mmCIF file as gemmi writes it, N, C-alpha and C atoms, coordinates in Angstrom:
data_model
loop_
_atom_site.group_PDB
_atom_site.id
_atom_site.type_symbol
_atom_site.label_atom_id
_atom_site.label_alt_id
_atom_site.label_comp_id
_atom_site.label_asym_id
_atom_site.label_entity_id
_atom_site.label_seq_id
_atom_site.pdbx_PDB_ins_code
_atom_site.Cartn_x
_atom_site.Cartn_y
_atom_site.Cartn_z
_atom_site.occupancy
_atom_site.B_iso_or_equiv
_atom_site.pdbx_formal_charge
_atom_site.auth_seq_id
_atom_site.auth_asym_id
_atom_site.pdbx_PDB_model_num
ATOM 1 N N . MET Axp A 1 ? 0.972 -0.953 0.397 1 0 ? 1 A 1
ATOM 2 C CA . MET Axp A 1 ? 0.028 -0.001 0.183 1 0 ? 1 A 1
ATOM 3 C C . MET Axp A 1 ? 0.935 1.239 0.1 1 0 ? 1 A 1
ATOM 4 N N . HIS Axp A 2 ? 0.579 2.56 -0.912 1 0 ? 2 A 1
ATOM 5 C CA . HIS Axp A 2 ? 1.157 3.323 -0.756 1 0 ? 2 A 1
ATOM 6 C C . HIS Axp A 2 ? 1.331 3.628 0.49 1 0 ? 2 A 1
ATOM 7 N N . LYS Axp A 3 ? 2.745 4.071 0.865 1 0 ? 3 A 1
ATOM 8 C CA . LYS Axp A 3 ? 2.732 5.417 2.472 1 0 ? 3 A 1
ATOM 9 C C . LYS Axp A 3 ? 1.593 6.401 2.842 1 0 ? 3 A 1
ATOM 10 N N . ASN Axp A 4 ? 1.56 7.552 1.374 1 0 ? 4 A 1
ATOM 11 C CA . ASN Axp A 4 ? 0.925 8.404 1.383 1 0 ? 4 A 1
ATOM 12 C C . ASN Axp A 4 ? -0.241 8.44 0.983 1 0 ? 4 A 1
ATOM 13 N N . PHE Axp A 5 ? -1.024 7.185 1.977 1 0 ? 5 A 1
ATOM 14 C CA . PHE Axp A 5 ? -2.18 7.449 1.058 1 0 ? 5 A 1
ATOM 15 C C . PHE Axp A 5 ? -3.588 7.201 1.735 1 0 ? 5 A 1
ATOM 16 N N . GLY Axp A 6 ? -3.421 7.222 2.78 1 0 ? 6 A 1
ATOM 17 C CA . GLY Axp A 6 ? -4.093 7.561 3.86 1 0 ? 6 A 1
ATOM 18 C C . GLY Axp A 6 ? -4.139 8.934 4.622 1 0 ? 6 A 1
ATOM 19 N N . LYS Axp A 7 ? -3.932 9.876 3.687 1 0 ? 7 A 1
ATOM 20 C CA . LYS Axp A 7 ? -3.754 11.458 4.579 1 0 ? 7 A 1
ATOM 21 C C . LYS Axp A 7 ? -4.213 12.058 3.708 1 0 ? 7 A 1
ATOM 22 N N . PRO Axp A 8 ? -4.764 11.808 2.566 1 0 ? 8 A 1
ATOM 23 C CA . PRO Axp A 8 ? -5.513 12.861 1.432 1 0 ? 8 A 1
ATOM 24 C C . PRO Axp A 8 ? -7.137 11.739 1.345 1 0 ? 8 A 1
ATOM 25 N N . ILE Axp A 9 ? -6.599 10.074 1.565 1 0 ? 9 A 1
ATOM 26 C CA . ILE Axp A 9 ? -8.403 10.202 1.774 1 0 ? 9 A 1
ATOM 27 C C . ILE Axp A 9 ? -8.76 10.039 2.792 1 0 ? 9 A 1
ATOM 28 N N . LYS Axp A 10 ? -8.17 10.411 4.002 1 0 ? 10 A 1
ATOM 29 C CA . LYS Axp A 10 ? -9.034 11.112 4.639 1 0 ? 10 A 1
ATOM 30 C C . LYS Axp A 10 ? -9.62 12.37 4.864 1 0 ? 10 A 1
ATOM 31 N N . ALA Axp A 11 ? -8.763 13.18 4.974 1 0 ? 11 A 1
ATOM 32 C CA . ALA Axp A 11 ? -8.99 14.514 4.495 1 0 ? 11 A 1
ATOM 33 C C . ALA Axp A 11 ? -10.477 14.807 3.571 1 0 ? 11 A 1
ATOM 34 N N . LEU Axp A 12 ? -10.602 13.578 2.806 1 0 ? 12 A 1
ATOM 35 C CA . LEU Axp A 12 ? -11.456 13.89 2.265 1 0 ? 12 A 1
ATOM 36 C C . LEU Axp A 12 ? -12.906 12.811 2.028 1 0 ? 12 A 1
ATOM 37 N N . LYS Axp A 13 ? -12.327 12.672 3.486 1 0 ? 13 A 1
ATOM 38 C CA . LYS Axp A 13 ? -13.698 11.399 3.301 1 0 ? 13 A 1
ATOM 39 C C . LYS Axp A 13 ? -14.173 10.466 2.989 1 0 ? 13 A 1
ATOM 40 N N . LEU Axp A 14 ? -13.003 9.309 2.822 1 0 ? 14 A 1
ATOM 41 C CA . LEU Axp A 14 ? -12.859 8.371 2.218 1 0 ? 14 A 1
ATOM 42 C C . LEU Axp A 14 ? -12.788 7.627 1.933 1 0 ? 14 A 1
ATOM 43 N N . CYS Axp A 15 ? -12.442 5.829 1.768 1 0 ? 15 A 1
ATOM 44 C CA . CYS Axp A 15 ? -12.539 4.817 2.916 1 0 ? 15 A 1
ATOM 45 C C . CYS Axp A 15 ? -11.61 4.309 1.598 1 0 ? 15 A 1
ATOM 46 N N . LEU Axp A 16 ? -10.801 3.476 1.983 1 0 ? 16 A 1
ATOM 47 C CA . LEU Axp A 16 ? -9.824 2.09 1.002 1 0 ? 16 A 1
ATOM 48 C C . LEU Axp A 16 ? -10.789 0.579 1.221 1 0 ? 16 A 1
ATOM 49 N N . LEU Axp A 17 ? -11.16 -0.057 1.084 1 0 ? 17 A 1
ATOM 50 C CA . LEU Axp A 17 ? -11.762 -0.984 1.359 1 0 ? 17 A 1
ATOM 51 C C . LEU Axp A 17 ? -10.28 -1.996 0.196 1 0 ? 17 A 1
ATOM 52 N N . ILE Axp A 18 ? -10.109 -2.96 0.778 1 0 ? 18 A 1
ATOM 53 C CA . ILE Axp A 18 ? -9.059 -4.321 0.245 1 0 ? 18 A 1
ATOM 54 C C . ILE Axp A 18 ? -9.886 -5.404 -0.093 1 0 ? 18 A 1
ATOM 55 N N . PHE Axp A 19 ? -10.082 -5.913 -0.86 1 0 ? 19 A 1
ATOM 56 C CA . PHE Axp A 19 ? -10.466 -7.493 -0.964 1 0 ? 19 A 1
ATOM 57 C C . PHE Axp A 19 ? -9.261 -8.435 -2.091 1 0 ? 19 A 1
ATOM 58 N N . PRO Axp A 20 ? -8.847 -8.642 -0.691 1 0 ? 20 A 1
ATOM 59 C CA . PRO Axp A 20 ? -8.017 -9.664 -1.612 1 0 ? 20 A 1
ATOM 60 C C . PRO Axp A 20 ? -8.605 -11.293 -2.555 1 0 ? 20 A 1
ATOM 61 N N . LEU Axp A 21 ? -8.293 -11.743 -3.104 1 0 ? 21 A 1
ATOM 62 C CA . LEU Axp A 21 ? -8.437 -12.86 -4.05 1 0 ? 21 A 1
ATOM 63 C C . LEU Axp A 21 ? -7.112 -14.116 -3.312 1 0 ? 21 A 1
ATOM 64 N N . LYS Axp A 22 ? -7.442 -14.58 -2.338 1 0 ? 22 A 1
ATOM 65 C CA . LYS Axp A 22 ? -6.09 -15.266 -1.717 1 0 ? 22 A 1
ATOM 66 C C . LYS Axp A 22 ? -6.835 -16.537 -1.059 1 0 ? 22 A 1
ATOM 67 N N . ASN Axp A 23 ? -6.709 -17.454 -1.086 1 0 ? 23 A 1
ATOM 68 C CA . ASN Axp A 23 ? -7.482 -18.305 0.341 1 0 ? 23 A 1
ATOM 69 C C . ASN Axp A 23 ? -7.07 -18.015 1.545 1 0 ? 23 A 1
ATOM 70 N N . LYS Axp A 24 ? -7.537 -17.954 3.071 1 0 ? 24 A 1
ATOM 71 C CA . LYS Axp A 24 ? -7.953 -17.28 3.832 1 0 ? 24 A 1
ATOM 72 C C . LYS Axp A 24 ? -6.374 -17.635 4.317 1 0 ? 24 A 1
ATOM 73 N N . ASN Axp A 25 ? -5.895 -18.442 4.657 1 0 ? 25 A 1
ATOM 74 C CA . ASN Axp A 25 ? -4.528 -18.517 5.451 1 0 ? 25 A 1
ATOM 75 C C . ASN Axp A 25 ? -3.688 -17.183 4.734 1 0 ? 25 A 1
ATOM 76 N N . GLU Axp A 26 ? -3.428 -17.169 2.885 1 0 ? 26 A 1
ATOM 77 C CA . GLU Axp A 26 ? -2.245 -16.956 2.145 1 0 ? 26 A 1
ATOM 78 C C . GLU Axp A 26 ? -2.973 -15.293 3.184 1 0 ? 26 A 1
ATOM 79 N N . TRP Axp A 27 ? -4.55 -15.036 2.407 1 0 ? 27 A 1
ATOM 80 C CA . TRP Axp A 27 ? -4.795 -13.638 2.992 1 0 ? 27 A 1
ATOM 81 C C . TRP Axp A 27 ? -4.261 -13.078 4.565 1 0 ? 27 A 1
ATOM 82 N N . LEU Axp A 28 ? -4.623 -13.839 5.166 1 0 ? 28 A 1
ATOM 83 C CA . LEU Axp A 28 ? -3.776 -13.466 6.994 1 0 ? 28 A 1
ATOM 84 C C . LEU Axp A 28 ? -2.415 -13.309 6.571 1 0 ? 28 A 1
ATOM 85 N N . GLU Axp A 29 ? -2.132 -13.944 6.083 1 0 ? 29 A 1
ATOM 86 C CA . GLU Axp A 29 ? -0.173 -13.854 6.323 1 0 ? 29 A 1
ATOM 87 C C . GLU Axp A 29 ? 0.046 -12.31 5.247 1 0 ? 29 A 1
ATOM 88 N N . ALA Axp A 30 ? -0.614 -12.576 4.154 1 0 ? 30 A 1
ATOM 89 C CA . ALA Axp A 30 ? -0.496 -11.404 2.823 1 0 ? 30 A 1
ATOM 90 C C . ALA Axp A 30 ? -1.205 -10.595 4.457 1 0 ? 30 A 1
ATOM 91 N N . SER Axp A 31 ? -2.094 -9.429 5.115 1 0 ? 31 A 1
ATOM 92 C CA . SER Axp A 31 ? -2.651 -8.701 5.509 1 0 ? 31 A 1
ATOM 93 C C . SER Axp A 31 ? -1.815 -8.615 6.853 1 0 ? 31 A 1
ATOM 94 N N . ASN Axp A 32 ? -0.651 -9.784 7.115 1 0 ? 32 A 1
ATOM 95 C CA . ASN Axp A 32 ? 0.865 -9.165 8.445 1 0 ? 32 A 1
ATOM 96 C C . ASN Axp A 32 ? 1.497 -8.63 7.975 1 0 ? 32 A 1
ATOM 97 N N . THR Axp A 33 ? 2.016 -9.194 6.183 1 0 ? 33 A 1
ATOM 98 C CA . THR Axp A 33 ? 3.692 -8.746 5.732 1 0 ? 33 A 1
ATOM 99 C C . THR Axp A 33 ? 3.2 -7.297 5.332 1 0 ? 33 A 1
ATOM 100 N N . ASP Axp A 34 ? 2.174 -7.401 5.025 1 0 ? 34 A 1
ATOM 101 C CA . ASP Axp A 34 ? 1.471 -5.843 4.009 1 0 ? 34 A 1
ATOM 102 C C . ASP Axp A 34 ? 1 -4.876 5.219 1 0 ? 34 A 1
ATOM 103 N N . LYS Axp A 35 ? 1.181 -5.171 6.175 1 0 ? 35 A 1
ATOM 104 C CA . LYS Axp A 35 ? 0.597 -4.595 7.461 1 0 ? 35 A 1
ATOM 105 C C . LYS Axp A 35 ? -0.653 -3.509 6.721 1 0 ? 35 A 1
ATOM 106 N N . LEU Axp A 36 ? -1.901 -4.857 6.154 1 0 ? 36 A 1
ATOM 107 C CA . LEU Axp A 36 ? -3.193 -4.532 5.647 1 0 ? 36 A 1
ATOM 108 C C . LEU Axp A 36 ? -3.907 -4.829 6.926 1 0 ? 36 A 1
ATOM 109 N N . ASN Axp A 37 ? -3.56 -5.695 7.682 1 0 ? 37 A 1
ATOM 110 C CA . ASN Axp A 37 ? -4.796 -6.083 9.415 1 0 ? 37 A 1
ATOM 111 C C . ASN Axp A 37 ? -4.933 -3.873 10.147 1 0 ? 37 A 1
ATOM 112 N N . ALA Axp A 38 ? -3.679 -2.902 10.074 1 0 ? 38 A 1
ATOM 113 C CA . ALA Axp A 38 ? -3.848 -1.789 10.12 1 0 ? 38 A 1
ATOM 114 C C . ALA Axp A 38 ? -5.021 -1.092 9.924 1 0 ? 38 A 1
ATOM 115 N N . VAL Axp A 39 ? -5.327 -1.658 8.581 1 0 ? 39 A 1
ATOM 116 C CA . VAL Axp A 39 ? -6.787 -1.144 7.316 1 0 ? 39 A 1
ATOM 117 C C . VAL Axp A 39 ? -7.357 -1.453 7.693 1 0 ? 39 A 1
ATOM 118 N N . GLN Axp A 40 ? -8.486 -0.253 8.556 1 0 ? 40 A 1
ATOM 119 C CA . GLN Axp A 40 ? -10.731 -0.917 8.479 1 0 ? 40 A 1
ATOM 120 C C . GLN Axp A 40 ? -11.124 -1.914 8.055 1 0 ? 40 A 1
ATOM 121 N N . TYR Axp A 41 ? -10.942 -0.998 6.573 1 0 ? 41 A 1
ATOM 122 C CA . TYR Axp A 41 ? -11.536 -1.995 6.108 1 0 ? 41 A 1
ATOM 123 C C . TYR Axp A 41 ? -10.982 -3.055 4.979 1 0 ? 41 A 1
ATOM 124 N N . ASN Axp A 42 ? -10.659 -3.62 5.158 1 0 ? 42 A 1
ATOM 125 C CA . ASN Axp A 42 ? -9.824 -5.217 4.911 1 0 ? 42 A 1
ATOM 126 C C . ASN Axp A 42 ? -10.332 -6.747 4.564 1 0 ? 42 A 1
ATOM 127 N N . TYR Axp A 43 ? -10.71 -6.761 3.734 1 0 ? 43 A 1
ATOM 128 C CA . TYR Axp A 43 ? -11.835 -7.512 3.981 1 0 ? 43 A 1
ATOM 129 C C . TYR Axp A 43 ? -11.616 -8.837 2.556 1 0 ? 43 A 1
ATOM 130 N N . MET Axp A 44 ? -11.659 -9.884 2.655 1 0 ? 44 A 1
ATOM 131 C CA . MET Axp A 44 ? -11.71 -11.137 1.996 1 0 ? 44 A 1
ATOM 132 C C . MET Axp A 44 ? -13.129 -11.632 1.149 1 0 ? 44 A 1
ATOM 133 N N . LEU Axp A 45 ? -12.861 -11.794 0.01 1 0 ? 45 A 1
ATOM 134 C CA . LEU Axp A 45 ? -14.197 -11.816 -0.866 1 0 ? 45 A 1
ATOM 135 C C . LEU Axp A 45 ? -14.267 -13.436 -0.728 1 0 ? 45 A 1
ATOM 136 N N . MET Axp A 46 ? -15.65 -13.891 -0.605 1 0 ? 46 A 1
ATOM 137 C CA . MET Axp A 46 ? -15.993 -15.394 -0.527 1 0 ? 46 A 1
ATOM 138 C C . MET Axp A 46 ? -17.237 -15.379 -1.805 1 0 ? 46 A 1
ATOM 139 N N . ASN Axp A 47 ? -17.473 -16.753 -2.265 1 0 ? 47 A 1
ATOM 140 C CA . ASN Axp A 47 ? -18.214 -17.043 -3.654 1 0 ? 47 A 1
ATOM 141 C C . ASN Axp A 47 ? -17.856 -16.347 -5.037 1 0 ? 47 A 1
ATOM 142 N N . VAL Axp A 48 ? -16.938 -15.742 -4.942 1 0 ? 48 A 1
ATOM 143 C CA . VAL Axp A 48 ? -16.632 -15.172 -5.922 1 0 ? 48 A 1
ATOM 144 C C . VAL Axp A 48 ? -16.943 -15.581 -7.303 1 0 ? 48 A 1
ATOM 145 N N . ASP Axp A 49 ? -17.407 -16.526 -7.847 1 0 ? 49 A 1
ATOM 146 C CA . ASP Axp A 49 ? -17.402 -17.142 -9.017 1 0 ? 49 A 1
ATOM 147 C C . ASP Axp A 49 ? -19.587 -16.684 -8.769 1 0 ? 49 A 1
ATOM 148 N N . ALA Axp A 50 ? -19.791 -16.771 -7.414 1 0 ? 50 A 1
ATOM 149 C CA . ALA Axp A 50 ? -21.284 -17.1 -7.802 1 0 ? 50 A 1
ATOM 150 C C . ALA Axp A 50 ? -21.12 -15.037 -8.19 1 0 ? 50 A 1
ATOM 151 N N . SER Axp A 51 ? -20.984 -14.433 -8.173 1 0 ? 51 A 1
ATOM 152 C CA . SER Axp A 51 ? -21.201 -12.355 -7.827 1 0 ? 51 A 1
ATOM 153 C C . SER Axp A 51 ? -21.513 -12.018 -9.012 1 0 ? 51 A 1
ATOM 154 N N . LYS Axp A 52 ? -22.335 -11.806 -9.252 1 0 ? 52 A 1
ATOM 155 C CA . LYS Axp A 52 ? -23.172 -10.943 -10.424 1 0 ? 52 A 1
ATOM 156 C C . LYS Axp A 52 ? -22.39 -9.412 -10.67 1 0 ? 52 A 1
ATOM 157 N N . PHE Axp A 53 ? -21.716 -8.903 -9.646 1 0 ? 53 A 1
ATOM 158 C CA . PHE Axp A 53 ? -20.973 -7.403 -9.492 1 0 ? 53 A 1
ATOM 159 C C . PHE Axp A 53 ? -19.815 -7.784 -10.052 1 0 ? 53 A 1
ATOM 160 N N . LEU Axp A 54 ? -18.887 -8.685 -9.711 1 0 ? 54 A 1
ATOM 161 C CA . LEU Axp A 54 ? -17.486 -9.139 -9.544 1 0 ? 54 A 1
ATOM 162 C C . LEU Axp A 54 ? -17.086 -9.849 -10.736 1 0 ? 54 A 1
ATOM 163 N N . LYS Axp A 55 ? -18.694 -10.221 -11.533 1 0 ? 55 A 1
ATOM 164 C CA . LYS Axp A 55 ? -18.902 -10.314 -13.145 1 0 ? 55 A 1
ATOM 165 C C . LYS Axp A 55 ? -19.388 -9.553 -14.194 1 0 ? 55 A 1
ATOM 166 N N . SER Axp A 56 ? -19.841 -8.161 -13.621 1 0 ? 56 A 1
ATOM 167 C CA . SER Axp A 56 ? -19.668 -7.235 -14.249 1 0 ? 56 A 1
ATOM 168 C C . SER Axp A 56 ? -18.525 -6.321 -14.375 1 0 ? 56 A 1
ATOM 169 N N . ILE Axp A 57 ? -17.853 -6.28 -13.832 1 0 ? 57 A 1
ATOM 170 C CA . ILE Axp A 57 ? -16.404 -5.419 -13.69 1 0 ? 57 A 1
ATOM 171 C C . ILE Axp A 57 ? -15.413 -6.405 -13.943 1 0 ? 57 A 1
ATOM 172 N N . ASN Axp A 58 ? -15.59 -7.273 -14.303 1 0 ? 58 A 1
ATOM 173 C CA . ASN Axp A 58 ? -14.686 -8.418 -15.442 1 0 ? 58 A 1
ATOM 174 C C . ASN Axp A 58 ? -13.331 -7.977 -13.962 1 0 ? 58 A 1
ATOM 175 N N . PHE Axp A 59 ? -14.136 -9.403 -12.5 1 0 ? 59 A 1
ATOM 176 C CA . PHE Axp A 59 ? -13.072 -8.508 -11.609 1 0 ? 59 A 1
ATOM 177 C C . PHE Axp A 59 ? -12.418 -10.566 -11.346 1 0 ? 59 A 1
ATOM 178 N N . GLY Axp A 60 ? -11.249 -10.501 -11.658 1 0 ? 60 A 1
ATOM 179 C CA . GLY Axp A 60 ? -10.599 -11.215 -11.489 1 0 ? 60 A 1
ATOM 180 C C . GLY Axp A 60 ? -9.248 -11.743 -10.893 1 0 ? 60 A 1
ATOM 181 N N . SER Axp A 61 ? -8.419 -12.42 -10.856 1 0 ? 61 A 1
ATOM 182 C CA . SER Axp A 61 ? -6.834 -12.303 -10.109 1 0 ? 61 A 1
ATOM 183 C C . SER Axp A 61 ? -5.806 -11.11 -9.892 1 0 ? 61 A 1
ATOM 184 N N . ILE Axp A 62 ? -6.041 -10.459 -11.561 1 0 ? 62 A 1
ATOM 185 C CA . ILE Axp A 62 ? -5.817 -9.173 -11.603 1 0 ? 62 A 1
ATOM 186 C C . ILE Axp A 62 ? -5.84 -7.744 -10.742 1 0 ? 62 A 1
ATOM 187 N N . LEU Axp A 63 ? -5.011 -6.736 -9.928 1 0 ? 63 A 1
ATOM 188 C CA . LEU Axp A 63 ? -4.963 -6.288 -8.608 1 0 ? 63 A 1
ATOM 189 C C . LEU Axp A 63 ? -6.333 -5.138 -9.5 1 0 ? 63 A 1
ATOM 190 N N . ARG Axp A 64 ? -7.397 -4.307 -8.817 1 0 ? 64 A 1
ATOM 191 C CA . ARG Axp A 64 ? -7.863 -3.71 -9.54 1 0 ? 64 A 1
ATOM 192 C C . ARG Axp A 64 ? -8.671 -2.987 -8.224 1 0 ? 64 A 1
ATOM 193 N N . HIS Axp A 65 ? -8.59 -1.232 -8.963 1 0 ? 65 A 1
ATOM 194 C CA . HIS Axp A 65 ? -8.607 -0.695 -7.828 1 0 ? 65 A 1
ATOM 195 C C . HIS Axp A 65 ? -10.654 0.244 -8.35 1 0 ? 65 A 1
ATOM 196 N N . LEU Axp A 66 ? -11.034 -0.125 -7.626 1 0 ? 66 A 1
ATOM 197 C CA . LEU Axp A 66 ? -12.391 0.583 -7.894 1 0 ? 66 A 1
ATOM 198 C C . LEU Axp A 66 ? -12.947 1.993 -7.493 1 0 ? 66 A 1
ATOM 199 N N . LEU Axp A 67 ? -13.515 3.224 -7.537 1 0 ? 67 A 1
ATOM 200 C CA . LEU Axp A 67 ? -13.662 4.357 -7.996 1 0 ? 67 A 1
ATOM 201 C C . LEU Axp A 67 ? -15.485 5.129 -7.818 1 0 ? 67 A 1
ATOM 202 N N . TYR Axp A 68 ? -15.504 4.928 -5.923 1 0 ? 68 A 1
ATOM 203 C CA . TYR Axp A 68 ? -17.061 5.209 -6.167 1 0 ? 68 A 1
ATOM 204 C C . TYR Axp A 68 ? -17.157 6.772 -6.079 1 0 ? 68 A 1
ATOM 205 N N . ASP Axp A 69 ? -18.311 7.317 -6.583 1 0 ? 69 A 1
ATOM 206 C CA . ASP Axp A 69 ? -17.743 8.619 -6.305 1 0 ? 69 A 1
ATOM 207 C C . ASP Axp A 69 ? -19.097 9.01 -4.7 1 0 ? 69 A 1
ATOM 208 N N . LYS Axp A 70 ? -19.412 10.154 -4.317 1 0 ? 70 A 1
ATOM 209 C CA . LYS Axp A 70 ? -20.045 10.334 -2.835 1 0 ? 70 A 1
ATOM 210 C C . LYS Axp A 70 ? -21.337 10.006 -2.869 1 0 ? 70 A 1
ATOM 211 N N . SER Axp A 71 ? -22.366 9.653 -4.174 1 0 ? 71 A 1
ATOM 212 C CA . SER Axp A 71 ? -23.278 8.885 -3.801 1 0 ? 71 A 1
ATOM 213 C C . SER Axp A 71 ? -23.634 7.16 -3.77 1 0 ? 71 A 1
ATOM 214 N N . GLY Axp A 72 ? -22.38 7.03 -3.892 1 0 ? 72 A 1
ATOM 215 C CA . GLY Axp A 72 ? -22.649 4.947 -4.097 1 0 ? 72 A 1
ATOM 216 C C . GLY Axp A 72 ? -22.001 4.866 -5.148 1 0 ? 72 A 1
ATOM 217 N N . ASN Axp A 73 ? -21.937 5.773 -6.632 1 0 ? 73 A 1
ATOM 218 C CA . ASN Axp A 73 ? -22.078 4.766 -7.78 1 0 ? 73 A 1
ATOM 219 C C . ASN Axp A 73 ? -20.295 4.38 -8.472 1 0 ? 73 A 1
ATOM 220 N N . LEU Axp A 74 ? -20.005 3.847 -8.833 1 0 ? 74 A 1
ATOM 221 C CA . LEU Axp A 74 ? -19.208 3.419 -9.335 1 0 ? 74 A 1
ATOM 222 C C . LEU Axp A 74 ? -18.893 4.304 -10.565 1 0 ? 74 A 1
ATOM 223 N N . VAL Axp A 75 ? -17.584 4.678 -10.256 1 0 ? 75 A 1
ATOM 224 C CA . VAL Axp A 75 ? -16.764 5.91 -11.326 1 0 ? 75 A 1
ATOM 225 C C . VAL Axp A 75 ? -15.881 5.506 -12.816 1 0 ? 75 A 1
ATOM 226 N N . HIS Axp A 76 ? -15.295 4.443 -11.461 1 0 ? 76 A 1
ATOM 227 C CA . HIS Axp A 76 ? -14.028 3.939 -12.752 1 0 ? 76 A 1
ATOM 228 C C . HIS Axp A 76 ? -14.041 2.562 -11.657 1 0 ? 76 A 1
ATOM 229 N N . LYS Axp A 77 ? -13.42 0.867 -12.78 1 0 ? 77 A 1
ATOM 230 C CA . LYS Axp A 77 ? -13.99 0.461 -12.677 1 0 ? 77 A 1
ATOM 231 C C . LYS Axp A 77 ? -12.31 -0.121 -12.702 1 0 ? 77 A 1
ATOM 232 N N . SER Axp A 78 ? -11.488 0.554 -13.321 1 0 ? 78 A 1
ATOM 233 C CA . SER Axp A 78 ? -9.539 0.156 -13.396 1 0 ? 78 A 1
ATOM 234 C C . SER Axp A 78 ? -8.926 1.553 -12.801 1 0 ? 78 A 1
ATOM 235 N N . ALA Axp A 79 ? -9.44 1.59 -11.893 1 0 ? 79 A 1
ATOM 236 C CA . ALA Axp A 79 ? -9.032 3.667 -11.704 1 0 ? 79 A 1
ATOM 237 C C . ALA Axp A 79 ? -7.818 3.067 -11.481 1 0 ? 79 A 1
ATOM 238 N N . PRO Axp A 80 ? -6.439 3.945 -11.72 1 0 ? 80 A 1
ATOM 239 C CA . PRO Axp A 80 ? -5.178 3.741 -10.924 1 0 ? 80 A 1
ATOM 240 C C . PRO Axp A 80 ? -4.951 4.287 -9.673 1 0 ? 80 A 1
ATOM 241 N N . GLY Axp A 81 ? -3.447 3.043 -9.861 1 0 ? 81 A 1
ATOM 242 C CA . GLY Axp A 81 ? -3.145 2.446 -8.338 1 0 ? 81 A 1
ATOM 243 C C . GLY Axp A 81 ? -2.927 3.78 -7.428 1 0 ? 81 A 1
ATOM 244 N N . PRO Axp A 82 ? -2.784 3.646 -5.872 1 0 ? 82 A 1
ATOM 245 C CA . PRO Axp A 82 ? -3.021 4.982 -4.926 1 0 ? 82 A 1
ATOM 246 C C . PRO Axp A 82 ? -1.37 5.559 -5.217 1 0 ? 82 A 1
ATOM 247 N N . GLY Axp A 83 ? -0.624 4.967 -5.97 1 0 ? 83 A 1
ATOM 248 C CA . GLY Axp A 83 ? 0.588 5.874 -6.048 1 0 ? 83 A 1
ATOM 249 C C . GLY Axp A 83 ? 0.636 6.92 -7.31 1 0 ? 83 A 1
ATOM 250 N N . SER Axp A 84 ? -0.211 6.87 -7.541 1 0 ? 84 A 1
ATOM 251 C CA . SER Axp A 84 ? -0.069 7.966 -8.95 1 0 ? 84 A 1
ATOM 252 C C . SER Axp A 84 ? -0.573 9.458 -8.901 1 0 ? 84 A 1
ATOM 253 N N . GLU Axp A 85 ? -0.117 10.039 -9.838 1 0 ? 85 A 1
ATOM 254 C CA . GLU Axp A 85 ? -1.019 11.392 -9.449 1 0 ? 85 A 1
ATOM 255 C C . GLU Axp A 85 ? -2.753 11.593 -10.013 1 0 ? 85 A 1
ATOM 256 N N . GLU Axp A 86 ? -3.099 10.521 -11.408 1 0 ? 86 A 1
ATOM 257 C CA . GLU Axp A 86 ? -3.663 10.315 -11.666 1 0 ? 86 A 1
ATOM 258 C C . GLU Axp A 86 ? -4.701 10.419 -10.164 1 0 ? 86 A 1
ATOM 259 N N . ILE Axp A 87 ? -4.815 8.865 -10.032 1 0 ? 87 A 1
ATOM 260 C CA . ILE Axp A 87 ? -5.688 9.123 -8.358 1 0 ? 87 A 1
ATOM 261 C C . ILE Axp A 87 ? -6.37 9.948 -7.738 1 0 ? 87 A 1
ATOM 262 N N . GLN Axp A 88 ? -4.751 10.751 -7.503 1 0 ? 88 A 1
ATOM 263 C CA . GLN Axp A 88 ? -4.928 12.049 -7.069 1 0 ? 88 A 1
ATOM 264 C C . GLN Axp A 88 ? -6.031 12.996 -6.984 1 0 ? 88 A 1
ATOM 265 N N . ARG Axp A 89 ? -6.382 12.721 -8.446 1 0 ? 89 A 1
ATOM 266 C CA . ARG Axp A 89 ? -6.603 14.074 -9.537 1 0 ? 89 A 1
ATOM 267 C C . ARG Axp A 89 ? -8.348 13.173 -9.676 1 0 ? 89 A 1
ATOM 268 N N . LEU Axp A 90 ? -8.416 12.457 -9.574 1 0 ? 90 A 1
ATOM 269 C CA . LEU Axp A 90 ? -9.887 11.8 -9.797 1 0 ? 90 A 1
ATOM 270 C C . LEU Axp A 90 ? -10.572 11.419 -7.948 1 0 ? 90 A 1
ATOM 271 N N . ILE Axp A 91 ? -9.394 11.84 -6.605 1 0 ? 91 A 1
ATOM 272 C CA . ILE Axp A 91 ? -10.474 11.777 -5.773 1 0 ? 91 A 1
ATOM 273 C C . ILE Axp A 91 ? -10.561 13.046 -6.014 1 0 ? 91 A 1
ATOM 274 N N . THR Axp A 92 ? -9.778 14.097 -5.933 1 0 ? 92 A 1
ATOM 275 C CA . THR Axp A 92 ? -10.227 15.291 -5.139 1 0 ? 92 A 1
ATOM 276 C C . THR Axp A 92 ? -11.412 15.76 -7.043 1 0 ? 92 A 1
ATOM 277 N N . TYR Axp A 93 ? -11.86 15.201 -8.016 1 0 ? 93 A 1
ATOM 278 C CA . TYR Axp A 93 ? -12.874 15.426 -8.761 1 0 ? 93 A 1
ATOM 279 C C . TYR Axp A 93 ? -13.948 14.95 -8.304 1 0 ? 93 A 1
ATOM 280 N N . TYR Axp A 94 ? -14.32 13.937 -7.688 1 0 ? 94 A 1
ATOM 281 C CA . TYR Axp A 94 ? -15.202 13.348 -7.461 1 0 ? 94 A 1
ATOM 282 C C . TYR Axp A 94 ? -16.006 13.388 -5.832 1 0 ? 94 A 1
ATOM 283 N N . SER Axp A 95 ? -15.107 13.688 -5.521 1 0 ? 95 A 1
ATOM 284 C CA . SER Axp A 95 ? -15.181 14.136 -3.985 1 0 ? 95 A 1
ATOM 285 C C . SER Axp A 95 ? -15.504 15.818 -3.847 1 0 ? 95 A 1
ATOM 286 N N . MET Axp A 96 ? -15.466 16.571 -5.191 1 0 ? 96 A 1
ATOM 287 C CA . MET Axp A 96 ? -16.136 18.022 -5.044 1 0 ? 96 A 1
ATOM 288 C C . MET Axp A 96 ? -17.348 17.663 -5.787 1 0 ? 96 A 1
ATOM 289 N N . HIS Axp A 97 ? -17.951 16.604 -6.821 1 0 ? 97 A 1
ATOM 290 C CA . HIS Axp A 97 ? -19.376 16.328 -7.384 1 0 ? 97 A 1
ATOM 291 C C . HIS Axp A 97 ? -19.81 15.598 -7.26 1 0 ? 97 A 1
C-alpha cells in the first residue's frame, strides 16, 4: 500500500477497501506482511464465482482499484493505483462533485 495514500483519503472523508483474492491462510499472512491488518476495511471475498457484480466489472486475479463517487455510484472500474498523480486528481474531482 502506498504510504502517503491515507492522508488525502482521510482529509476527503473517503475509505480504502481491500478485497484480496487469496485463500484464507494466504490472505491472513499477506495482511500481516503488508500491514493490511492496520487498514480498517480489509475483507476477504467469498463466493467470487457466484457474484454477478464481480462478473460485471471483470474482476479477477489482477489487482483492481474501484472508485465510487459520493453517492455510491461506481465511476471507475479500473482506477489508477494509490501511488499515481491521476488517482489523486480523480479523488479530488469526485469528492467535489
